[in-house]
C-alpha positions in Angstrom: 0.2 0.1 -0.2 1.0 3.5 -0.8 0.9 6.6 1.5 -2.3 8.0 0.0 -3.8 4.4 0.6 -2.9 4.4 4.0 -4.0 7.6 4.8 -7.2 7.0 3.2 -7.6 4.1 5.7 -7.1 6.5 8.8 -9.2 9.2 7.3 -12.0 6.6 6.9 -11.1 5.7 10.5 -11.9 9.2 11.8 -15.0 9.5 9.8 -16.1 6.1 11.3 -15.0 7.0 15.1 -17.1 10.3 14.5 -20.1 8.6 13.2 -20.0 6.3 16.3 -19.8 9.2 18.9 -16.1 8.7 19.7 -13.8 10.9 21.8 -13.1 13.9 19.4 -9.4 13.7 20.6 -9.2 10.1 19.4 -10.8 11.6 16.1 -8.4 14.2 15.5 -5.3 12.1 16.0 -6.5 9.8 13.0 -7.4 12.9 11.0 -3.8 14.6 11.6 -2.1 11.3 10.9 -3.9 10.8 7.7 -3.1 14.7 6.9 0.6 13.8 7.9 1.1 10.6 6.1 -0.8 12.1 2.9 1.9 14.9 2.7 5.2 12.3 3.9 7.7 12.9 1.5 9.1 9.2 2.5 7.6 5.9 1.1 6.4 4.5 4.6 6.8 0.6 3.4 10.3 2.0 2.8 10.6 3.2 5.9 9.0 0.2 7.8 11.4 -2.3 6.0 14.5 -0.1 6.8 13.4 -0.4 10.5 12.9 3.4 10.9 11.0 4.6 13.8 7.2 5.7 12.7 6.9 7.7 15.9 9.5 10.5 14.5 6.6 11.0 12.0 4.6 14.0 13.6 1.0 13.1 14.8 2.3 9.4 14.7 2.1 7.9 18.3 2.8 4.2 19.5 -0.6 3.0 18.5 -1.1 4.5 14.9 2.7 3.3 14.3 1.5 -0.2 14.9 -1.4 0.2 12.6 0.7 1.3 10.0 3.5 -1.4 10.2 0.2 -4.1 10.0 -1.1 -2.4 7.1 2.2 -2.7 5.4 3.2 -6.2 6.6 -0.5 -7.5 5.9 -2.3 -5.4 3.3 -5.0 -4.7 5.7 -5.9 -3.3 9.0 -7.9 -5.7 11.6 -9.0 -2.8 13.8 -10.5 -1.0 10.2 -11.9 -4.3 9.2 -14.0 -4.7 12.8 -14.8 -0.8 12.7 -16.5 -1.5 9.3 -18.4 -4.3 10.3 -20.1 -2.1 13.1 -21.8 -0.3 10.3 -24.3 -1.0 7.3 -22.7 -2.3 4.4 -21.7 0.5 1.9 -21.3 3.4 4.5 -17.7 4.3 3.6 -19.0 4.6 0.0 -21.0 7.1 1.0 -18.2 9.1 2.5 -16.2 9.0 -0.6 -18.6 11.2 -1.9 -17.5 15.1 -1.8 -19.7 17.0 0.4 -21.2 14.2 2.1 -19.6 13.8 5.8 -19.9 11.7 8.4 -23.4 13.0 9.9 -24.6 13.3 6.6 -23.8 9.6 5.9 -25.0 8.8 9.1 -28.5 10.3 8.4 -28.8 8.3 5.2 -27.7 5.0 6.6 -30.5 5.3 8.9 -32.8 5.7 6.3 -31.6 2.6 4.6 -29.5 4.4 2.1 -26.1 2.6 2.0 -24.8 2.9 -1.6 -24.3 5.8 -4.3 -26.6 4.6 -6.3 -29.5 4.6 -3.5 -28.4 8.3 -2.7 -28.6 9.5 -6.2 -32.1 8.1 -6.1 -33.2 9.5 -3.3 -31.9 13.2 -4.5 -33.8 12.5 -7.8 -37.3 11.2 -5.9 -36.7 14.4 -3.2 -36.5 12.3 -0.5 -33.0 13.6 0.2 -34.1 17.4 0.4 -36.7 16.3 3.4 -33.9 14.8 5.8 -33.2 17.2 8.4 -30.6 19.9 8.0 -30.0 18.7 4.3 -31.8 21.0 1.7 -32.4 21.4 -1.8 -28.9 23.2 -2.3 -27.3 20.1 -0.7 -29.1 17.8 -2.6 -27.8 19.6 -5.8 -24.3 19.9 -4.6 -24.1 16.0 -4.1 -25.8 15.0 -7.2 -23.3 17.2 -9.1 -20.4 15.7 -7.3 -21.6 12.0 -7.7 -21.9 12.9 -11.7 -18.3 14.4 -11.6 -17.1 11.1 -9.8 -18.6 9.1 -12.6 -17.1 11.0 -15.1 -13.6 10.5 -13.7 -14.6 7.2 -14.1 -14.9 7.0 -17.7 -11.6 6.6 -19.4 -11.0 6.6 -23.1 -7.6 3.5 -23.8 -4.6 5.1 -25.1 -5.1 3.8 -28.3 -8.6 5.2 -29.0 -7.5 8.4 -27.9 -4.7 8.3 -30.3 -6.9 7.4 -32.8 -9.4 9.8 -32.0 -6.5 13.0 -32.2 -5.3 11.2 -35.7 -9.1 11.7 -36.9 -9.3 14.9 -35.8 -5.9 16.4 -37.2 -6.8 14.8 -40.7 -10.4 16.4 -40.6 -8.4 19.4 -40.0 -5.6 19.2 -42.7 -8.5 18.5 -45.3 -10.7 21.6 -44.1 -10.7 24.4 -46.4 -11.5 26.7 -44.0 -8.8 26.1 -41.9 -6.1 26.3 -44.4 -6.8 30.1 -44.9 
C-alpha cells in the first residue's frame, strides 16, 4: 500500500469514529495522522522495511505506528475491518462522495440508504432534501459531485485516444476553412 492509501484508511477510521460518537481527541489523532501521511515525502513501506521509527513522524504515536506497520506487512488493518463491520455495508462508499461527511452518511444510513446509487435515487425522487438539515441546495451539490465522480471513472484507452486525435488532425488538414 502506498502513503495515499494508508492515509485513506486513517481518514475512513476517523469518519467512522465520528459517526460512532467516539472521543473527539481520538478522531483528531486519526485525521492528523491521515494528513501527515498523505503529505509525507518518504514512502512508509520503505521506512518500515528499513526499520525506521515511525513515531518520529509528527502526529504518529505508538498505536498509529503499530497500525501502519500492520497495514504494510499484511495489506490490511484488523481494527479498520472490525470498525467497518459495526456499520451497515456501504457507508464508507457514501463518505467517498465529496460533500458527504460522517453526519450526513449516518443520517442516510439510518434511512436505509447505503450506496451511492441509492443516494442518487433519493436525491432525484426528493427524499434527500427532506432529511433534517439537508436542503435542496445540498442535494443539488451532492448530485453534481456524484456525476463528477462518474465522469472521472470513464476513461478512453490510449490507443483509442491516439486514433481520435489523428482523425481530428486529418479532418483539420482537409478543411478548406482551416487552411486560410
